[in-house]
N, C-alpha and C positions, 0 to 999 in steps of 0.2 A: 596554542595549537592552531593550525590552519585547517579550515573545513570548506570543502567544495559542495555546494548544493546543485545537483544536476537535475534540472526540471523544476520549474517554478509554478506548478499547478496547485490544486487544492491542498495536497500534503506538503510538497516542497516549499510552497509559499508560506504555509502556516509554520512549519518547522524552522524555516530560515528566518522568519520574523523574530521568533523567540531566541534563536541562536545568536542573533545580532545583539541581544541584551547581555550576553556573556562577555567575558574578556577575550574570547577567541576571535581570530580573524576569519571572516566568512565571505566567500565568493560565490557567485551564482552563474549558471549557464542556462539560458533559455533561447528560444528562437522565434522567428516570425512575429506575429502580432504581440505575443506575450513579451518578447524581448523589447520591442519598441515602446510598448505601454509602460513597462517598468522603468525603462531608461528615461522616458519623458515625464512620467507621473509618480514614480516611486512604487513601493509595495504597500497594498492596502488590504487589511484584514477586517472583516465584519463578523463579529462574534458576540454571543451572549456573555462570554468570559471577558470581554473588553475589546474594543476596536483598536487597531494598531495602524498608524500611518508613518511610513519610513521613506525618506528621500535619500538621494545620492547613494544608491546601492551599487556595490561593486559587481557589475553584471556584464557578461560578454555573450555573443551568440555562437561562438565556435571555439574549439580547442585547437591551439597551435602547439608548438613545442614550448609550452609555458615553463619558465624557469622558476617554478614554485614547488615546494616540497609539502604536499598535503599530508595531514595525519589521517583524515577521514574524508570519504566521499559519500554524501547522502544521495542515494539514487532514488529519484522520484518521478521517473518517466513511466509511460505505459509499457506493459509487458511486450507488446509487439515491436517496441523500439529497443529492447534490452540488448540484443546482440550487436546492433550497430553502435550503441552507446559504449558498450564494453570495448569495442574496437577503437572508438574515438579516444577513450581514456588511455589507450596504449601509446598515444602520441605524446603524452606528458613525459618530460625528461626523467622525473623521479616517480617511481611506481611502488613505493613502500607503504602506500596508504591502505587502510582497511575500508572495505565497502559496506555500507549499511543500506540494503535494498528495501526501502519502504514501498513495496509493491504488492499487488494482489497475487494470489496463487501460491504454489509451492515449487516454483520453477527457477527463480533467480539464483538462489544460493548454489545450486549445482553448476550452473553456467559460470558463476563467478569463480568457483573453486577450480574449474577446468583451466582458467587463464591465470588466476592470481594466487592459487594455492590455498590450502586449508587455513593457514595462519592469518590470512587476510580476508577470510570469509566470515561475515557476521550475519546472524539471523536478525531480521527486523520486522516488527509488526506495528501497524498503525491502526488504532481503534478511534476513528473519527469520521464524521460525515461532513465532507467539505468539497467544494467545487469552485471553478472559475466562472463568474457571471459575464454578461455582455460588456461590462465596463472593465473587464480583466481584474476584478477584485476577488479575493479569496472569501467565499461565503461559508462560514462554519455553522452547521445546523445542530441545535441542541447544545448540551454542555459536556458531552463525552469527548475528551481529547487526551487519550492515554497512548503512550508509545512504549514498546518493549524492544530491547536489544540484548543479544547474548551470543556467546561463541557457538557456532553451528556444529562444529565437530568436537567430539570428545578429545580431551587431552590438550586442548588449546585454551589459553586464558589471556585476556587483554586487560592489563591494569589501566592502560590509557582509556579504554572504553568505560571502565567503571568510574574513573575520574570525571569523564565527560557527563555521565548520567547524574552525578552528584552536582556538578556545576549547573546543569540544566534545572534540576530540582530547586536549586537555590534562587533561580530567577522566575520560577512559576511554570516552567515547562515540565509536564509530567512524563519524563523519559526514565524508564525503569530498567535496571539490569536484571535479566532473567537467567537463572541457572538451568532452565528447561525450555529453551526457546522453541524447540520443535513442537512441543505441546501447544505453545502460543500460536505458532504458525498454522497448525492444523485446526486449532480451535477457531481461528478467524476464517480459514478456508471452508470449514463446515457451514458457517453462516453465510459468508460472502458469496459462495458459489450458488446457493439457493436464492439469496437476496437479489443478486445481480440478474440471475436468470429469470426469476419469477416477476420482478418489477418490469423487466424488459418485455417478457412474453405477454404479460397482462396489461401493460401500460397503466398500472395502478401503484399507489404508494404502499408502504409497508402496513399502514393502518387499514387501508381498504382491503388488502389481501387477507389480513387476519380477521376482518369483519365478514368474510365470505367463507362459509364452511368448507366448500370443496377446494378453494384455492389455499386456504390455511392447511388443510390436510396434505395437499400436494407439496407445499413449502416444507412442512415438517418431514415428509417422506424424503424429499431431496436432501435434507440435512442428515437423515439416517443413512442414506446411500453413501455419502462422503465419510461419515463416521465409520461405517463398516469397512470402507476402503482403508482408512487410517489404521484400523485394528489389524487388518491383514498385513499391512506394511510394517507393523511392529511399533507404531507410535503408542507410547504409554500415557494414559490420562489418569489423573487422580480423582476425577469426577466424571459425570455424564455431561458432555458438552451440549448435547441436543436439549436436554432438560433445562440447562442453565440459560441457553439462548432463548428458549420459549419464555422464560421469566424476564429476561432482559428486553425482549421485543415489546412486552407490555408497557415498558417505561419509555419507549422510543417515541419521538414526535410522530403523530399520526400521518403527516404529509411527507415523511422522509422517503426519499427514493435514491436509487443507485446512480453512480456516475456512468455505468454502462447504459442505463436507460436514457440518460441525458445525451450520451453520445449517439445512441440509436435514434433518438428524436431529432437530433441535429445532423443526422446522416454522416456521422464520423465513423472511423474504423473502430471495431469492437474488440474487447479482450475475450470474447466468447470461447475461442479455441483454447485459451489457457485456464478457463474456469470450468463450466459444464462440459465443454468439449474435451478437456484434459481428463476429467473424471470418466467420461465414456471410454476414452482410449485406454486408460489404466485399468478400468474394470474389465474390458474385453481381454486384455493381456492376462489378467488374473482369473478369468473365466467366472466372473460374477455379474449380476444384473444391476443396471442403473437406469431403469425405465423413465424416471422423471427427468433426469439430466439428458437422456437421449431425446426425449420429447422436446425439452427446452432448446437443445442444440438444433434439432431439425426444424422446428417451427420458426425460430428466429432467423435461421439461414434462408428459409423459404419466404420470409416477409419482404 
């Protein structure tokens, strides 16, 4: 199979490095400094699970009318670039690929379905803390690196996707096929919206936040606000995700922080409107309160 990795940041770079260990053909698209660095120096992963150094990567910085028939597109760009990237993908001659959007939030799948249809829309969730450092290396914090994929819409099933997950498991990439991907998407969103917002608002790590009684309470309340929203929207959980995340956080690296905080610190564009901001907008439409996410959104925008 042919796989295109669009965006070679913390998630795209990590996934792409492992996909190159399979027998599938893997191509990359990046831009700017990232493209030049990988073109010149290869792809570098720094991880407790094992460092990876790969040279001679198939990478380009733009899509033309490429005469390649991809089976999958791994989408690993920021949410604010989503619409332009989906537009760029339409330049490809063959468009029978399925898209795996490893992005934050609960926004990408609906956008993909509008253009490429339900049969090509896959739900995808990355559970990993990774980012690009000043040397354009992928830095993976901790040992958690689990990825979930599954058919987003009921009534659609991709045998090809299930085969891909098995191939990835065989080479050490923990890519799992999920029959309830919406649960996985909202599970992550419940944590990530609070995590990104609170680390950026406070300029503190996850460990520092949970060492402060008031900030810890605020973080947990933010998760409850998103959980309540998911329940109103009909997402079915087989467990209480907030309780589970509180236990998971105890095992996370004390100094772990979000990519949004790193972007904020480096004065880059933020995904705030697709995380806490999106919760505020949806809550308002459904006439429920989300005071913590409202405070996060307003304070960060005022900073």
